[in-house]
C-alpha positions in Angstrom: -12.3 -5.9 -20.5 -15.8 -4.3 -20.5 -17.0 -6.8 -17.9 -14.2 -5.9 -15.6 -14.7 -2.2 -16.3 -18.5 -2.1 -15.6 -18.2 -4.8 -12.9 -15.8 -2.7 -10.8 -17.9 0.5 -11.0 -21.3 -1.2 -10.4 -19.7 -3.4 -7.8 -18.5 -0.3 -6.0 -22.1 1.2 -5.9 -23.6 -2.1 -4.7 -21.1 -2.4 -1.9 -21.9 1.2 -0.9 -25.7 0.7 -1.0 -25.3 -2.7 0.8 -23.5 -1.0 3.7 -25.7 2.2 4.1 -28.4 0.7 6.3 -26.0 -0.7 8.8 -23.3 2.0 8.9 -21.8 2.4 12.4 -23.3 -1.0 13.6 -20.7 -3.0 15.5 -19.2 -6.2 14.2 -20.6 -8.0 17.2 -24.1 -6.9 16.3 -23.7 -7.9 12.7 -22.1 -11.3 13.4 -25.2 -12.1 15.5 -27.5 -11.0 12.8 -25.5 -10.7 9.5 -26.8 -8.7 6.5 -26.9 -11.0 3.5 -29.1 -9.1 1.1 -29.9 -5.5 0.0 -32.1 -4.0 2.7 -33.4 -0.5 3.4 -33.8 2.1 6.1 -31.7 1.4 9.2 -29.0 4.0 10.0 -29.8 6.6 7.5 -33.5 5.8 7.0 -33.1 5.3 3.2 -34.8 2.9 0.9 -33.0 -0.3 -0.3 -30.5 0.4 -3.0 -29.7 4.0 -1.9 -26.0 4.9 -2.3 -24.1 7.4 -0.2 -21.3 10.0 -0.5 -18.9 7.4 -1.7 -20.7 6.8 -5.0 -21.7 10.5 -5.3 -18.1 11.7 -5.2 -16.9 8.7 -7.4 -19.4 9.5 -10.2 -18.8 13.3 -9.9 -15.2 12.4 -10.7 -16.2 10.2 -13.6 -18.6 12.9 -14.9 -15.7 15.4 -14.9 -13.4 13.0 -16.8 -16.2 12.3 -19.3 -16.8 16.0 -20.0 -13.2 17.2 -19.9 -11.5 14.1 -21.4 -8.7 14.6 -18.9 -8.1 15.2 -15.1 -9.3 18.7 -14.5 -8.9 19.3 -10.7 -11.0 22.6 -10.7 -13.8 20.9 -12.6 -13.8 17.9 -10.2 -13.9 20.3 -7.3 -16.8 22.3 -8.8 -18.7 19.0 -9.2 -18.1 18.3 -5.5 -19.5 21.7 -4.7 -22.6 20.9 -6.8 -23.0 17.7 -4.8 -22.6 19.4 -1.4 -24.7 22.4 -2.1 -27.4 21.1 -4.5 -27.4 17.3 -4.0 -26.2 16.7 -7.5 -25.0 13.1 -8.0 -27.2 11.8 -5.2 -29.4 8.7 -5.3 -32.6 10.4 -4.4 -32.0 14.1 -4.5 -30.9 14.3 -0.9 -27.5 14.7 0.7 -27.6 12.5 3.8 -24.0 11.7 4.4 -20.8 13.8 4.1 -17.5 13.4 6.0 -16.1 16.3 8.0 -12.8 16.4 6.0 -14.6 16.4 2.7 -17.0 19.1 3.8 -14.2 21.4 5.1 -12.1 20.9 2.0 -15.0 21.7 -0.3 -15.8 24.8 1.8 -12.1 25.8 1.4 -12.3 25.4 -2.4 -15.4 27.6 -2.4 -13.5 30.3 -0.7 -10.2 30.1 -2.6 -11.0 28.4 -5.9 -7.6 26.7 -5.6 -7.8 22.9 -6.0 -4.2 22.6 -5.0 -4.5 24.0 -1.5 -8.1 23.2 -0.4 -7.4 19.7 1.0 -6.6 19.1 4.6 -3.1 18.2 5.5 -3.1 17.4 9.2 -2.6 13.9 10.6 -6.2 13.9 11.9 -7.5 14.3 8.3 -6.7 10.7 7.3 -10.2 9.3 7.1 -11.1 7.3 4.0 -12.8 10.2 2.1 -10.4 10.2 -0.8 -9.8 6.5 -0.9 -13.6 6.0 -1.3 -13.6 8.0 -4.6 -10.3 7.2 -6.1 -11.3 4.1 -8.2 -11.9 6.0 -11.5 -8.2 7.0 -11.5 -7.2 3.4 -11.8 -9.3 3.2 -15.0 -7.9 6.5 -16.3 -4.3 5.4 -15.6 -4.8 2.1 -17.4 -6.4 3.8 -20.5 -3.7 6.4 -20.6 -1.0 3.9 -20.0 0.5 6.2 -17.3 4.0 5.5 -15.9 4.5 5.0 -12.2 5.4 8.6 -11.5 2.5 9.9 -13.5 0.1 7.6 -11.7 1.4 8.9 -8.4 1.1 12.5 -9.5 -2.6 12.1 -10.6 -3.4 10.1 -7.4 -1.8 12.8 -5.2 -3.6 15.6 -7.0 -7.0 14.0 -6.9 -6.7 12.8 -3.3 -5.5 16.2 -2.2 -8.7 17.9 -3.3 -9.9 16.8 0.2 -7.2 14.6 1.8 -3.7 16.0 1.3 -1.8 14.1 4.0 0.8 11.7 2.8 -0.9 8.7 4.6 -4.1 9.3 2.6 -2.2 9.7 -0.6 -0.2 6.5 -0.1 -3.4 4.6 0.7 -5.1 5.8 -2.5 -1.9 5.0 -4.5 -1.8 1.4 -3.2 -5.5 0.9 -4.0 -5.2 2.4 -7.5 -2.2 0.2 -8.3 -4.0 -3.0 -7.0 -7.1 -2.1 -9.1 -4.9 -1.5 -12.1 -3.3 -4.9 -11.8 -6.7 -6.5 -11.6 -8.0 -4.5 -14.6 -5.0 -5.8 -16.5 -6.0 -9.4 -15.9 -3.9 -10.3 -12.9 -5.4 -12.7 -10.3 -5.9 -11.3 -6.8 -2.8 -12.9 -5.3 -0.5 -11.9 -8.1 -1.8 -8.4 -8.0 -1.2 -8.3 -4.2 2.4 -9.5 -4.7 2.9 -6.9 -7.4 1.6 -4.2 -5.1 4.0 -5.3 -2.4 7.0 -5.1 -4.8 6.4 -1.5 -5.8 9.0 1.1 -4.7 7.3 3.3 -2.1 10.4 5.2 -1.1 8.9 8.5 -2.4 6.8 8.4 0.8 8.3 9.2 4.2 9.5 6.3 6.5 6.7 7.2 8.9 4.0 7.0 6.2 5.4 3.7 4.9 5.4 2.3 8.5 1.6 2.8 8.6 1.2 0.3 5.8 3.8 -2.3 6.9 1.2 -4.9 7.8 -0.1 -4.7 4.2 3.2 -4.3 2.3 5.7 -6.2 4.4 3.6 -9.0 5.8 0.8 -11.1 4.2 -2.6 -9.5 5.1 -4.4 -12.6 4.0 -2.9 -14.6 6.9 -4.5 -12.3 9.5 -7.8 -13.3 11.3 -10.9 -11.2 11.3 -10.0 -10.1 14.9 -6.8 -8.5 13.5 -8.8 -6.4 11.0 -10.3 -3.1 12.0 -13.1 -1.7 9.9 -12.9 1.9 11.1 -12.9 4.9 8.9 -9.2 5.4 9.2 -7.7 5.1 5.7 -5.2 2.4 6.6 -7.8 0.3 8.3 -10.2 0.6 5.4 -7.6 -0.3 2.8 -6.5 -3.3 4.9 -10.1 -4.4 5.2 -10.9 -4.2 1.5 -7.8 -6.1 0.4 -8.1 -8.7 3.2 -11.8 -9.4 2.3 -10.9 -9.6 -1.4 -8.2 -12.2 -0.7 -10.4 -14.2 1.6 -13.5 -14.4 -0.6 -14.2 -16.6 -3.6 -16.9 -14.7 -5.4 -18.4 -11.2 -5.6 -21.4 -12.0 -3.3 -19.1 -13.4 -0.6 -16.9 -10.4 -0.8 -19.7 -7.9 -0.3 -21.3 -9.8 2.5 -17.9 -10.3 4.2 -16.9 -6.6 3.9 -20.2 -5.1 5.2 -20.5 -7.5 8.1 -17.1 -6.3 9.4 -19.2 -3.4 10.8 -18.4 0.2 11.5 -17.7 2.1 8.3 -19.8 -0.4 6.3 -20.7 1.7 3.2 -17.1 2.7 2.4 -15.6 -0.7 3.1 -18.4 -2.3 1.1 -17.8 0.2 -1.8 -14.0 -0.1 -2.0 -14.2 -3.9 -1.7 -17.0 -4.0 -4.3 -14.8 -2.0 -6.7 -12.0 -4.6 -6.4 -14.2 -7.7 -6.5 -16.3 -6.3 -9.3 -13.2 -6.0 -11.4 -12.0 -9.4 -10.4 -15.2 -11.3 -11.1 -16.8 -9.2 -13.8 -20.2 -7.7 -14.3 -21.9 -11.0 -15.2 -21.1 -12.5 -11.8 -22.8 -9.7 -9.8 -26.3 -10.8 -8.7 -28.9 -9.3 -10.9 -31.3 -8.7 -8.1 -28.7 -6.6 -6.3 -28.1 -4.6 -9.5 -31.8 -4.1 -10.0 -32.3 -2.7 -6.5 -29.8 0.1 -7.0 -31.4 3.6 -7.2 -31.1 5.4 -10.5 -29.4 2.3 -12.1 -29.9 3.5 -15.7 -28.4 6.9 -14.8 -25.3 5.2 -13.4 -25.0 2.8 -16.3 -25.1 5.7 -18.8 -22.2 7.5 -17.0 -20.2 4.2 -16.7 -20.9 3.3 -20.4 -19.7 6.8 -21.5 -16.6 6.4 -19.3 -15.9 3.0 -21.0 -16.6 4.2 -24.5 -14.4 7.3 -24.3 -11.2 5.4 -23.8 -9.3 8.7 -23.4 -7.0 8.1 -26.3 
């Protein structure tokens, strides 16, 4: 279990850092000259191994759970404020990437101090900014043995700190349930079948329709040309699950995810989270791990998260 636990978290960071230098590059450019190793500079002019807002917000969430031993929405939001304003939880003490929806929601929280109303609810606020930080909730839900309705409630609350539209919440819920099945030892195909069999009728018909390719069809049967790697939450989730189902090992999954192009850091991260759980910590290339900025700092947070168990 520990290998899956640490593999998912470190896999997430590696996918993020792998994608940072080529964020916004087109698929056409990357397929001509694919990225196959951890490199630096590029889009954000950061050294190799530098992780972005995806990891910062993910570890801020874990740090809150570690310190509070529960989901404390106000505390998580305060840690997001510390990240935005003081570059806490960053790779190199610099904030170089923050999404518009996340920034607006954190500003709202600073004004209202209300974690239940600060998130954006409009249809245009369905980027992947809550999906990219929701992975710790899968771990929490497994450890707490939460029931279906309890999982949904926690996912809704944590997503809604920034992304409160139902489409974002449903995307986070699907991702968390898939990660939970993998954490519980299911193979990637069984986990996908189980995700498709969940009752989603608590979401509106319009919202469910956004995920019909994923839930009513078989995403693995689509070709790369059918997959969009944009920052839209539905596209990002489809990309991560598609790559996970297509690939045979962790390395292949990360290279496949990042070379889809566009929102490479987030798609690398959320794919890395799933594939890291699936293949375990031992099968993540050591040279990739050793390139990660502040590796020991991250491992300390992850070890504490694992050891706590939240019983």
